[in-house]
N, CA and C of each residue as an Amber inpcrd file, in Angstrom:
protein
   252
  26.2880000   5.4390000  19.9920000  25.4970000   5.7270000  18.7770000
  25.1170000   4.3310000  18.2050000  23.8130000   4.2900000  17.8430000
  23.2410000   3.0220000  17.2510000  23.6090000   3.1080000  15.6550000
  23.9380000   2.0150000  15.0980000  24.1810000   1.9060000  13.6160000
  23.2930000   0.8620000  13.0810000  22.8100000   1.1310000  11.8330000
  22.0910000   0.1870000  11.1040000  23.0030000  -0.9770000  10.6810000
  22.5010000  -2.2190000  10.6790000  23.4040000  -3.3330000  10.2220000
  23.8370000  -3.1340000   8.7340000  24.9250000  -3.5080000   8.4420000
  25.4710000  -3.3960000   7.0670000  24.7860000  -4.4430000   6.2200000
  24.4630000  -3.9680000   5.0520000  23.9370000  -4.9300000   3.9750000
  24.9860000  -5.7470000   3.3530000  26.2320000  -5.4820000   3.5930000
  27.2490000  -6.2620000   3.0410000  27.5180000  -7.5750000   3.7800000
  26.8460000  -7.8980000   4.8140000  27.0060000  -9.0970000   5.5500000
  25.9260000 -10.1460000   5.2970000  25.4710000 -10.0520000   4.0500000
  24.4830000 -11.1450000   3.7870000  23.0270000 -10.8750000   4.1650000
  22.8090000  -9.6150000   4.6210000  21.3740000  -9.3070000   5.0540000
  20.7160000  -8.6920000   3.9570000  19.3900000  -9.0540000   3.7580000
  18.5800000  -8.5390000   2.6750000  17.7930000  -7.4080000   3.1940000
  17.4280000  -6.4840000   2.3160000  16.5540000  -5.3640000   2.7780000
  15.1500000  -5.8750000   2.7730000  14.3090000  -5.0500000   3.5030000
  12.9020000  -5.3970000   3.5500000  12.2650000  -5.4960000   2.2360000
  12.6240000  -4.6010000   1.3140000  12.0940000  -4.6150000  -0.0880000
  12.4850000  -5.8600000  -0.7820000  13.7440000  -6.3500000  -0.6030000
  14.1710000  -7.5750000  -1.3030000  13.3740000  -8.8360000  -0.6960000
  13.2490000  -8.8550000   0.5970000  12.5850000  -9.9660000   1.2190000
  11.0650000  -9.9040000   0.7920000  10.4310000  -8.7050000   0.7180000
   9.0480000  -8.5750000   0.3530000   8.9080000  -8.9940000  -1.1310000
   9.7630000  -8.6180000  -1.9970000   9.7080000  -9.0810000  -3.3530000
   9.7470000 -10.5540000  -3.5700000  10.5900000 -11.2620000  -2.8680000
  10.7230000 -12.6740000  -2.8870000   9.4350000 -13.2810000  -2.3730000
   8.8220000 -12.7360000  -1.3120000   7.5850000 -13.3910000  -0.7890000
   6.4360000 -13.2090000  -1.7140000   6.3190000 -12.0140000  -2.3020000
   5.3110000 -11.7820000  -3.3010000   5.4510000 -12.6720000  -4.5020000
   6.6250000 -12.9960000  -4.9680000   6.8340000 -13.7040000  -6.1580000
   6.3870000 -15.2440000  -5.8920000   6.4690000 -15.6440000  -4.6730000
   6.1830000 -17.1030000  -4.3740000   4.6700000 -17.3100000  -3.9940000
   4.0310000 -16.2990000  -3.5700000   2.5670000 -16.4980000  -3.1240000
   1.6380000 -16.6970000  -4.2850000   0.6680000 -17.3560000  -4.0650000
  -0.4200000 -17.5850000  -5.0130000  -1.6430000 -16.8100000  -4.5280000
  -2.0140000 -15.6960000  -5.2290000  -3.0770000 -14.8010000  -4.7220000
  -4.3060000 -15.5050000  -4.5580000  -4.7520000 -16.4320000  -5.3150000
  -6.0310000 -17.1280000  -5.2040000  -6.1050000 -18.0200000  -3.9120000
  -4.9310000 -18.3260000  -3.2740000  -4.9380000 -19.1430000  -2.0890000
  -4.8890000 -18.3130000  -0.8760000  -4.8110000 -17.0130000  -0.8930000
  -4.8410000 -16.1730000   0.2800000  -6.1980000 -15.9910000   0.7890000
  -6.5800000 -16.3790000   1.9670000  -7.8570000 -16.1470000   2.5060000
  -8.2550000 -14.7400000   2.7050000  -9.4640000 -14.3350000   2.4560000
  -9.8820000 -12.9660000   2.7530000 -10.6930000 -12.8730000   3.8800000
 -10.2490000 -12.0210000   4.8080000 -11.0430000 -11.7280000   6.0640000
 -11.8990000 -10.5600000   5.8350000 -13.2130000 -10.7150000   5.7660000
 -14.2310000  -9.7200000   5.3550000 -14.1460000  -8.5670000   6.3010000
 -13.9110000  -8.7850000   7.6120000 -13.9110000  -7.6390000   8.4650000
 -12.6580000  -6.7950000   8.2800000 -11.6220000  -7.3630000   8.1150000
 -10.2680000  -6.5970000   7.7940000 -10.4980000  -5.8510000   6.4520000
 -11.0240000  -6.4450000   5.4450000 -11.2730000  -5.8950000   4.1400000
 -12.1190000  -4.6710000   4.3090000 -13.1960000  -4.7690000   5.1000000
 -14.1520000  -3.7980000   5.4150000 -13.4730000  -2.5440000   6.0580000
 -12.7480000  -2.8290000   7.0970000 -12.0120000  -1.7150000   7.8470000
 -11.0590000  -1.0380000   6.8640000 -10.3590000  -1.8330000   6.0180000
  -9.3670000  -1.1890000   5.0940000 -10.1050000  -0.1950000   4.0810000
 -11.2850000  -0.6380000   3.5690000 -11.9490000   0.1530000   2.5750000
 -12.6170000   1.3590000   3.3540000 -13.1080000   1.1500000   4.5440000
 -13.7840000   2.2580000   5.3290000 -12.6720000   3.2960000   5.6070000
 -11.4850000   2.8690000   5.9560000 -10.3840000   3.7910000   6.2940000
 -10.0300000   4.5350000   5.0080000  -9.9150000   3.8880000   3.9090000
  -9.5450000   4.6590000   2.6870000 -10.6510000   5.6020000   2.2840000
 -11.9940000   5.2560000   2.4640000 -13.0410000   6.2270000   2.1360000
 -13.0830000   7.3880000   3.1290000 -12.8920000   7.0580000   4.4580000
 -12.7640000   8.2340000   5.3630000 -11.6670000   9.1570000   5.0240000
 -10.4170000   8.6230000   4.6270000  -9.3910000   9.4980000   4.2240000
  -9.7080000  10.3220000   3.0730000 -10.4280000   9.8330000   2.1160000
 -10.8180000  10.5700000   0.8480000 -11.8750000  11.6240000   1.3620000
 -12.7270000  11.3550000   2.1670000 -13.7750000  12.3280000   2.5450000
 -13.0950000  13.4300000   3.4160000 -12.2060000  13.1910000   4.3030000
 -11.5470000  14.2620000   5.0770000 -10.7670000  15.1390000   4.1500000
  -9.9610000  14.5360000   3.2650000  -9.1840000  15.3910000   2.3690000
 -10.1110000  16.2490000   1.4640000 -11.1400000  15.6290000   0.9750000
 -12.1340000  16.4680000   0.1830000 -12.7720000  17.6320000   0.9630000
 -13.0940000  17.2760000   2.1900000 -13.6500000  18.3480000   2.9970000
 -12.6970000  19.4400000   3.3720000 -11.4580000  19.1550000   3.2320000
 -10.3310000  20.2010000   3.4720000  -9.9950000  20.8460000   2.0980000
 -10.6880000  20.5820000   1.0680000 -10.3990000  21.3460000  -0.1930000
  -9.3380000  20.7020000  -1.1470000  -9.0090000  19.4690000  -0.8790000
  -8.0310000  18.8400000  -1.7570000  -8.6830000  18.3450000  -3.0640000
  -8.0430000  18.5890000  -4.1750000  -8.7780000  18.0490000  -5.4720000
  -8.6280000  16.4880000  -5.5140000  -9.5290000  15.9380000  -6.2560000
  -9.6120000  14.5220000  -6.3720000  -8.3230000  13.9100000  -6.8940000
  -7.6860000  14.5710000  -7.8500000  -6.3770000  14.1380000  -8.4480000
  -5.2880000  13.8660000  -7.3730000  -5.2630000  14.8630000  -6.4330000
  -4.2310000  14.8250000  -5.3330000  -4.6760000  13.6970000  -4.3470000
  -5.9570000  13.5920000  -4.0200000  -6.4650000  12.6000000  -3.1050000
  -6.1460000  11.1010000  -3.7240000  -6.3960000  10.9290000  -4.9800000
  -6.0580000   9.6360000  -5.5530000  -4.6320000   9.3120000  -5.4130000
  -3.8020000  10.3380000  -5.7560000  -2.2930000  10.0720000  -5.7800000
  -1.8500000   9.7620000  -4.3690000  -2.1430000  10.6280000  -3.3790000
  -1.6300000  10.5220000  -2.0610000  -2.3690000   9.4240000  -1.2080000
  -3.6170000   9.2040000  -1.4960000  -4.2990000   8.1600000  -0.6330000
  -4.4250000   6.8370000  -1.2570000  -4.4320000   6.7120000  -2.5220000
  -4.7140000   5.4010000  -3.0630000  -3.4050000   4.8630000  -3.8460000
  -2.9560000   5.6100000  -4.7080000  -1.7130000   5.1040000  -5.5560000
  -0.5790000   4.7550000  -4.6960000  -0.2810000   5.8230000  -3.7930000
   0.9810000   5.6310000  -2.9830000   0.8250000   4.4840000  -1.8860000
  -0.3830000   4.3240000  -1.4270000  -0.6160000   3.2460000  -0.4300000
  -0.3900000   1.9100000  -1.1800000  -0.9180000   1.7990000  -2.3440000
  -0.7550000   0.5310000  -3.1560000   0.8490000   0.2580000  -3.3950000
   1.4510000   1.3910000  -3.7390000   2.9700000   1.2670000  -4.0100000
   3.6450000   0.8540000  -2.7670000   3.3140000   1.3740000  -1.6950000
   3.9050000   1.0270000  -0.4370000   3.7120000  -0.4320000  -0.0750000
   2.5840000  -1.0110000  -0.5270000   2.2870000  -2.3770000  -0.2920000
   2.9330000  -3.3400000  -1.3220000   3.6580000  -2.6960000  -2.3260000
   4.3320000  -3.4600000  -3.2720000   3.6280000  -3.7770000  -4.5140000
   2.4590000  -3.1230000  -4.6450000   1.6600000  -3.3070000  -5.9330000
   2.0480000  -2.3380000  -6.9960000   1.6350000  -2.5300000  -8.0980000
   1.9680000  -1.5090000  -9.1320000   1.0920000  -0.3400000  -8.8520000
   1.7470000   0.7740000  -9.0280000   1.1930000   2.1130000  -8.7020000
   0.3050000   2.5920000  -9.7240000  -0.8660000   2.0530000  -9.8050000
  -1.9350000   2.5580000 -10.7920000  -3.3040000   2.4860000 -10.0960000
  -4.1890000   3.3260000 -10.5140000  -5.5200000   3.3170000  -9.9790000
  -6.4220000   3.2480000 -11.2490000  -7.4340000   2.5280000 -11.1720000
  -8.4300000   2.5520000 -12.2520000  -9.0170000   3.9490000 -12.4190000
  -9.3590000   4.2050000 -13.6330000  -9.8380000   5.6420000 -13.9200000
 -11.1040000   5.9410000 -13.1610000 -11.9430000   4.8920000 -12.8650000
 -13.0940000   5.1410000 -12.1350000 -12.9010000   5.6300000 -10.7780000
 -11.7170000   5.4100000 -10.1350000 -11.4240000   5.8310000  -8.8040000
 -11.2320000   7.3750000  -8.7250000 -10.7320000   7.8820000  -9.7910000
 -10.2630000   9.3110000  -9.8740000 -11.3610000  10.0600000 -10.6470000
């Protein structure tokens, strides 16, 4: 049987490591790859369109597709009102 490593042996969780990395980085110094940004936005828009075509309300689409994705990336879980 496989066991997950114990956190009591000086190992940090992924969330702890991520929080430390985000605290140290300078957002304005991170290069933006236009292709990657375009693919990300296109994927998000395609997700919105598919969910809308299947009858999901915009409030659910915003919550499931936008807010939770941002939260998973470690960003504050909020969406501008214009998105919803």
